[in-house]
Structure formats: structure tokens, C-alpha cells
N, C-alpha and C positions, 0 to 999 in steps of 0.2 A: 897505726896504719892496721887495716883490715886485711883480712886473706881471707879466697875462699880455694878450700880445696874438691878437686871432681877429678875420682878414681874408682873405678868401678870394682877393682879386685878388695875384699875388704881387708886383707892381711896389710898391704901397701898402703892403703886409705890411712888404718891405724897407726900405721910407723910414722906417716909425714905428717900427722898431724899431733901424735904424742911422742917420738923419739926427737926428733928435731927442736935445740930449744927456743923456742920462738918467744917468748915472753922474756927471756935474755935480752933478746936484741928489738923489745918493744913492738910485736910482730902480736897482735892477736887474729890465732882462727875464730870466726865467724862462724865458721859451718862446713861440714862435710856435704857432698852429693854423688850418690853411687851411678848417675849418668846424666845425662845434659837437661830432659825434662824438670827431674829434680833439682838441677844447678840453675836451669831456667826462670823459675819458682824463686830460687832461696834468693838468687841476686837482685829480682822486683824488691825482696823484701827487706836485704842486708845490705844494699850500695856497696859491694866490697874495693877497695883501692888498687888489692892485686887479686886477680886467679891465676891457679895453678891446674891447668885442665890436661886429661887425657884425651887422647886422639882415636881410637877406637872404644867405644862403650856400647853397650843393648840400648834400645829404645831409639835415643840421639847421639849420634859421634860427634866429637869432639869442634869439629870445621861445622858439626850442621849448629851445634851450639853457637859458635861465635859470630853467623850467618846471621842469626835467631837472635841474639843481645844486641846486633847492628843496628838490623832493622826496626827491631820493636826501642830503641832506643833507651834499653836496659842501662849501659854503660856509658859513660863520656868519653871523651879522648883520652884523659885526661889517663882510664884506666890501663891498670898494664897487665898484659897475658903471656904469661908463661904457658908452650906447650909441653907435655912430658908425653912421648911417640917411642913405640915401639917399633917402628918401621924406619929407613931411612930413605923416606921415596922424596927423592925432587919437588914431584907435583904435592903430597900434602907442606910440604917446607913453605912451595912457591903461595900455597891459600894460605895457609900464616901468616905472610909480611901483610899480603894483604887486606885482612881480616885486622893486621894493626900487635900483631906477636910482636912481644921486642927481644921473645927467646924460647929457641927449640932446641930441648934436650931429650937425647936419646936415651931411653929405657939400658941396660939397668943402671941407673945413673944414680952415682951414692949420694948420702945425707949431704955430704959437706959443700958435694957439684950443687943441691936442689939449694937450699943454704943460699947459697952463693949469688945464684939465679935471682933469688925472691931479695935479697937484698940490695944486690945490683939495680933492679926491678925500682928499687924503693928511693936508691939514691936520683934514679933518674926523674919520677915524680916528682922531688922535693929540687930536682932542680928546673922541672917543667913548670912549678906552679911559683918557682923563683924568678926566674925569667917573665914568668907574667906578673907578678909584681913590681919587677923595674919598670915596665913597661908600662904598667899602670902611673906609675910613682914620677915617668917623665912628663906623660899626659897630662897629671896634678899639675907640674909645674910649671909648663904651660900656661894651662890655665887660670892660674894665680895672676894672670895680668890683666887682659882684656875680660877675656870672659870670669874671673872675678868680681868685674866692674860690673858687668852684662847682670852677673846672680843676685847682686846689693841693690841695684835696683830693680827688680823682679821683688824683692823681698818689701824693699821700702814700700813701692807698689800696692801691693795686696796688704800691705799691711796701712794703708789709708793715709801715706806721708805726701802725697801730690797729687796738685790741681790737676784736671786735665792740660793746661798752658805747662803746668812744673815737668809733665812724663812727656811732652811731641819735644820741648826742650834737652830734656835730658835721653831719650832716644836718639836725636839727632845724634849727642855729644858722644856718645855709643855704639853708633851704627846699627840702630837697632829700626827699621824702618814702618815709622806708623806715620798712617797722617789724620786727619782730624775725623774725618767721615768714617775713619773704618771704627767695626765695631768689632768685640773680643766674649771669648766665650774662657771657661776655667775648669780645668781638673785635675784633684792632686792623686797622685796613687802611691800607695805603699804595701812594701811586703808584711803578708798575713804572718802573724806568731810560729815561731817556730814549734812545730810538735817533741811530743817528750821523744817518740821512738826517731826523731832525726839526729844520727850521729855524726852525719859530715861537717857540720855547723856548729858551734854554742853561740853564744847570746855577744859574744864579745865581735864576732865576725858580722854584724849585721851593718856596719858599718861601712866594709867591702862590699857587701852582697849589693846593697842602695846605692852605688856607685859603680859594681854590673850591671845594674839594673839601667842607671843613668845612660852610661853606655851605647845598653842594646836600645833604648828608646831614639837614641841621637844614630844608630844605623837604621833605624825602620822608619821613624818619620821623620822623612824627608823632604817633606814640605816645606817650602822658607817661610810659609806663613802661620808657624808651628813652631814655638819659642820653646827651649825644654830646660830646665832647670832644678831647682830646689828652694825647698821653702825654707825657714827658720827652724824646722822640727826635721831636716833632712828629710823630709819626702816629696818624692820627684814630683814639681810640678808644671803644670803642661799651660801655656797659653796660646791658644788659640786666633789668629786674627783674621775677622772675619769683613769677606767686602760689603759695602754697604749697599749694592742693590743685590744682593744676592738673598736666596728666600732663606729665612728662620730656620725652618723644619728642614728644609734638605741642608745646612749646615747645621743642626746638632746631629742628624742622623749620621754623617761622615765623621762628626765627631768622635759618637759613641761606637761605631765601624772603629776605624784610629784606636781608641783607647782597646777595646775587646784583642784584638788584635797583637797590641803589647801584653795584655794579662798571659794570652795563649802562651808568644815566644818567650815570655819569661818563666814558663812552668815548664815547657823545652827544653831552655837551655842550663836552668838551674834547677830545675827539676823540686821549686818549690811554688807555693801562689800568694797573690797579690791583691788585691783590693782597690777600686779605683771610685773617685766622687766626683759626679760633674753637673755644673752648673745648668739653674732650669732654661736657661737660654742664653742669646747674648746679648750683652748690653753696653751701656757708651764708655769711653775710656776711663772717665771718672766713679764708675760703676763699680771696677776692678777690686774693692775690698766686701762688697756682698757679693761678688759672681765668685768670689773665693769661701767665702764665710759658708757659700752655700753648696760649695762642692766640699767641704769640710763636712760641713753637718750630712753631708748624704754618706760620706766614707764611715762616716759613724756608725750609720744603720749596718754595714755588714755585722755588727752584736744579732740584728736579727733577718739580717735576709741569708746568715752564711759567707765567707771567704769567696774568694775567686767571681768577684762579679763586680762588673763596671754600672755605678747605680749614680742613676737621676735622680737630682732635686725634685723633689713636688711637694709645691707651696700649702700650708698647712688648709685647711676648712674654714671655709670662715665662721662658723662656729666651734675651734679649736681657741678662740679669746682673740682678743684687741693686738695682747705685744707681739713683739715679732720672734718669742720663744729665747727661750735659752739656747745661743752659741757657747762651743766652746773651746777651745785650740785642742788638738787631738793630742797635745803632747803632755801636755798639763795630767788630764787625765789616766795615760799612760803610766803615768810617773807616779802615780797617785796607786795605783793596778800593782804594779810594779814593787812596789814600798811595800805594800798591806800585805802581796804575797810571801815575798821575803822576810815579813813579821820585821823589818827594819823601822823600829818607833821612829826614829831622829828623822830619816828621811819622809817617812810617811807624812809627818808632821810640814814638813820641809812643802812639801807637795800640797799637800791641803792648804796651807796658809798663801802660796801660789793664787787655788783654784777657788778661794774665799775674794782677793781681791780682784777678780776677774769677773765670779759671780756676784757676790754683793754689793759690790762696791760703787755699780751704777744701777741698781733697781729704781725706778723712779714711783712706785706704787707698792701697798703691801701685796696684790697679786703678781705684781710680778718678781718682789722678793717670794712667795711660795711658793713661785714656778721652780726657782731655785732650789729652796730646800727639799719641795718633790723631785729633783733632781739628783740630785745627790744620794737624797731616800733612795731611789731607784738604783742607784751607783752602788751602795751597799748592799744591797735586796741583793742583785746580781749577785754580787761577788760572797756574799753570806751562803747563798742556794746553791752556787756554784758550788759550795765547799760541802754541801749535804747538812747541812746545821739549818736550824729555825730561824728567824733574826729574834724572835722573843726569847731564846735561848742563849742568842748575843748579847743583847742589849739589854735586857734585864726589864728593871721598871723603864730604861725610854721608850721600849713598844708603845705607849701611847703616841708619842710626838712623830714616828712615823704612818701611825692608824691616821691622824688627825694634826698636819702642818700648819691649823688656824690655833690652835694651846702656842706657839712660839711667836711670842711676841715682842720681842726686841733682837736686835743683833746679838751683841753678848751673851743671853739666852740659845741661841741658836749657833752660835761657836762654840758654848760649850759642850753641844750636843753632839756636836762632829766631830769634836776635841775626844768626847768621853769615848765616841761609839770608833773612830781610828783604832783608839787604845784598845777597847774590846775585841774588835777584831785579831791586829797582831798578838797579843796576849791568846788566842784560840788560835792563832795558825801556828805558836811557836810550840805549846801545847801536843797538839795534832802533830808538828813532825817529832816532836820525841817518842810519842806514844806508837807512830806507826812507821819509827826507826827499830824500835825495839821489836813488837810484833811483826817485821817483815823480817828481822836476822832468826828470830825464833821460828820461824815458816820455815828458812831455808833449811836450818842444823835439823829437824822436824822430818823434812822431805828427803835430807840425806840420809838419816837412820832408817828412813821408812822404802827405801830401794834403795839399798847399798849393793845390788844385784845387780841394777843396771847402770847404763853410762853415764854418769851424770855431770853435765858440762854448767856452766854461767849461765850460756844462752836456753838449754833447755828450761833451767830455773825460771828462768825471767819471762820465758814465754810459759810459764805454769803458772806465776803469782803476777801478770800482767804489766809487769814493771821495765821500763828499760838496764838496759845490760850493764851499758857502764856505771848509772846510776849506783847498780845492781853491786856491782865491782867493788867503787868506791865507799858504800857502805855498808856491804859488809868486812872491809878492810881496816873501816875505822872502828866498829862492832866488835871485831875479834880482833885484830892486829899481826892479821894474815891473811894473804890473800886466799878467793875461794880457792882456786884449783890445789894449792897446797894445802889447807885445810882436808879439802874430799881424799886427797892422796893419803894425808896421814889416817883418816880415818877406813880407807880402805887397808890398809897395811895394818894397825892396828886387831882389824877385825880379822882378817888373813891368820895375823901370828894364834888367835883368841882360839881359832878354829881349827889348826894345826896343831896348838897343844892338848885339843880334845880330841886328835885324832881323826880329823880328819883327812881324805886322801887329797892331792895336792888339785888332778883338775873338780871333785867338789867344791875346794874352796875358790879357786879363782871362779869359778862360774858364782859362787854366794859374794860374792864383792866384784862382780859386773866386768871380768873379764871371761870373753867366749874363746880368744886364743891363747892358750896354758901357755906357747912356749912366749908370749911375750908378757904373760905375768910373771914367770921366772922368770925373767930380764927385769922388770921392774922391781920385784920383792926382792932380789940378789941387791938391787942396784940399792934399794934401801935400808936392808937389815944387813945388806955385808954376807950371807950367807943364801944358798938355796932352798926353796921352801920343805925338798924335801930331806934336809940334813935337821931341818927346825922341828924338834919334838920334846917337848914339853915333859 
């Protein structure tokens, strides 16, 4: 879990950060702040699980900081707050409790007492998360009955499995009120990809996050004419039932407003963005497949328009071609992109085969066939250029097929091109990952040596190199065999020993290896070497 320490007194702040064995208890100090203003900015970037906050500080005191954090929603209800105060003041304590503080410690609190308070906060946070998960699990069990059957109905409906008569019959059986004259509109909502800076969640948490968004949608969209479920890709599926007498434009404006409100609330609650695709207009009950395809196609346009948007489907212009265009299930493209990004050849080929079956077995003319080739070439081109490479460098002589798809005259020839392209990209990805890892570690080692006289932390180095601190920590340990903090301590103590042996004074030695507090340097040196610096002369 992540911890931010907010304390204006430098020696105490350093002691809290370095004297307490946080790493031993799997707690990572992600930031230090000397006042409330620094803490406010730091919290917005680091999103800590636990905060240890002093009350009396310059510029902005601890209680004002708590109020600002709550009002700006920089912290959630699960964030644990611990106050460290030099005053046994009832009003302070009462205000702190109102702001959600879990522990109020009085100075001078010992290191063991502070550590235990943080560990207690961690236990409480884990308990809260477990309670939330148990509640979600109970809800899920209930939904395995009728809601599960309703969800299956919608999946089959959007997949074109039912005629209008089938829809009406099945809806009656599943207590879904539909009338023959009703019209429908469709929206699909998906969480945007997690950024590299996101440290609260991992890719494996996406299923839980999507379930949370489903629950949120059911809380917000209470109109009984809106059915909320998920599709086969686990994306949120919204089916709006519109009375035949209602004006279509008014209905679509309402639907766009409802979807936009859901996206905004998702951003507030999860601190993550989502995007949506909305069908062009309303349609008959048996138009569900087309309306769903329009919504999915509109959602794909977030690659053009950006994230955190509700995107309505727009019909192609008359001069865009005679066919209906290439419509791909979003999960197929996503699977291939993930496999290529991770250089997993086997999974990439499996995803490519699924895309092939979806795209290249349906075209009825050469124009439709080459439209599908253009789609795949465009996908590969975006992926290649996103990495900063050129298409020519990656695909070599196959560049001619990217420049002129009419050169591809058979399905076998086309499949061979796609297969080679996948292998080229995964090879480049794999090689880039190796060279990048070696260079990043080399840059870290050079930085440590060049700035030995500074306070070197993992997060400072991560910010300097523009990479994620969790990734940096894992990469460094894999390459060097020791944790980053351990390596920095070893290098500083070795440098300090050399300086002392060369006749440097203890004060100068401490400063040259990044310690501004000589007594603290002496304590660290004695713990590392077993003797005081003044006794260590070569």
C-alpha cells in the first residue's frame, strides 16, 4: 500500500520516512510534503492509500488540507488518514473525526506507535475492501438467476439471433415489457485503457471495475425504459425503449444526455474515464443487430476523437462507397493489440485468425475484400507508428502491399501478408523491450552516481526518466538483483567510506553523499558499517 507523509519539520519528516522499516511491511512511501499546499498537489498525482498528516504547518495546516482534499475529491472514502498533532485539543480532534480521520496521534509519538497506527489503517482498509467484495459477490449470486437469463437474451438479441416475434415472446417470458410498436436505441460503454501512471489498478482488475460501472449505471439510469446489461465482450450495453409516438430527435438528445452523465459519474467515482458509442437513431425491434453494430462502430472512433466521450454514430457520406463498411467486434481488435503489445506471438496469431474469420469470409466483392485489407493495414500502421517506428522498417519489402492493396489478389496471399506482419511487429516489440530495459537501468545507475550528493528516491528517478515507479522498481530488481533503495544505500555507504579513508571530515562526507542531517547520517553509517564515521579512518 502507498503512504504519503506530510510534516513541516525536516528532521522529523526524514526520520518518519527513513527510520521506520516501511518496506518490511510492504508499505511504500510515495511522497513527502512539507506543508498542506505541497501535499494537495502531491495527493492529486500519487493517489495514496494512507496519509500521515501533521496539524500545524505553514501555508496550509493539516485540517485545512483535509477539508480541501474532501471538497476537491482528491481522496476517496477508502483512503485512510492519520493525524499527528502536538496539541491535545478536543476541537482539533472533533474536526479531524468529521473529516474521516481514523487515528489521532499526539507528539512526540514513538516510531513504533506511528508504525502500528499505519498498520492498523492498512488492516482497516483491507477490511473495507473485503466487505465491499463480499457485498458484490452476494449481488452477483442473486443476478445468476433471472438477471443472468435477461443478460443472455440481450446478448443473443444484439447478435441477430431473434426475429421480432421471437423478441416479443422471449421478453414476455423474462418479464421485460416490450410492445410490438416500441422503438429502440442502443449505446455501448467501455472503460478507457488504464494509463501507465495509474497505480491503483492493474489490468487484472478490469472485470471488477466494469462490474462497478454496471452497478453505477443501475443507480443512475433509473428510467424503466432503459435496460442495462453487458454484451459478449463484457462492455456495458444500454438498450433504450422509445415510445413510437415520441419524437426521435428528442429521444436521441435524452439518450445522449443520459450516457454523458454516466461517463461523468464514472470519472468521479472511479477516477477513471470511459467512452461510449451511440446508435444513429431509433429502430424497430428487429433492427437491434444494426443498431448495436452502429454503437460499436461509433465507440471505435475514440481512437480518433480521444477518450471520455459519448460518440454518436454517423452514416458514411454517399461517396464513401457502396458497401456497409468494415464492422469489427471491438473485443477482437483489442485482443490482437494486447497480444502485439506484449509480443505474444501465439496469442497474436489466435486473435488474427478470429479477425480473419470475422472480416475476410464475408466480403462479396473485391472492393469489400480490399476494404477489409485496408482496415487491417490501417490497424497495423497505427500500432507501428505509435511505437515511433516506420512501416517500411518493420515490414520491409511488404511495404508495397501497404501502399497498394490491389496487388493482393488471393486470400492465401493476403493471409500470408497478415501473418508476416504480426511476426515482424512482435519481433520488434520483443527487441525493443530488451534494449529499453538495459538502457533504462544504465540511465538509473548513471543518475545515482552523478547525483550522489542528493536525496535519491525511486519516485524522483521515475519522474526524471518519465516512467512508472512500480515498473521502474520491478525492472531494476530484475536487472540488478537488489531493490533500488538497497542499491542506493550501498553506493552511498561505499562512497562515504572512501571519503573518510581519504581524510574527509564527517560533516563534509555526509553532505557529499546526500545527507543534510549529520546525526542521521551517523546513525545510518553506524547501522551499516558497525562503527561511527569518526572512528572509520583508513
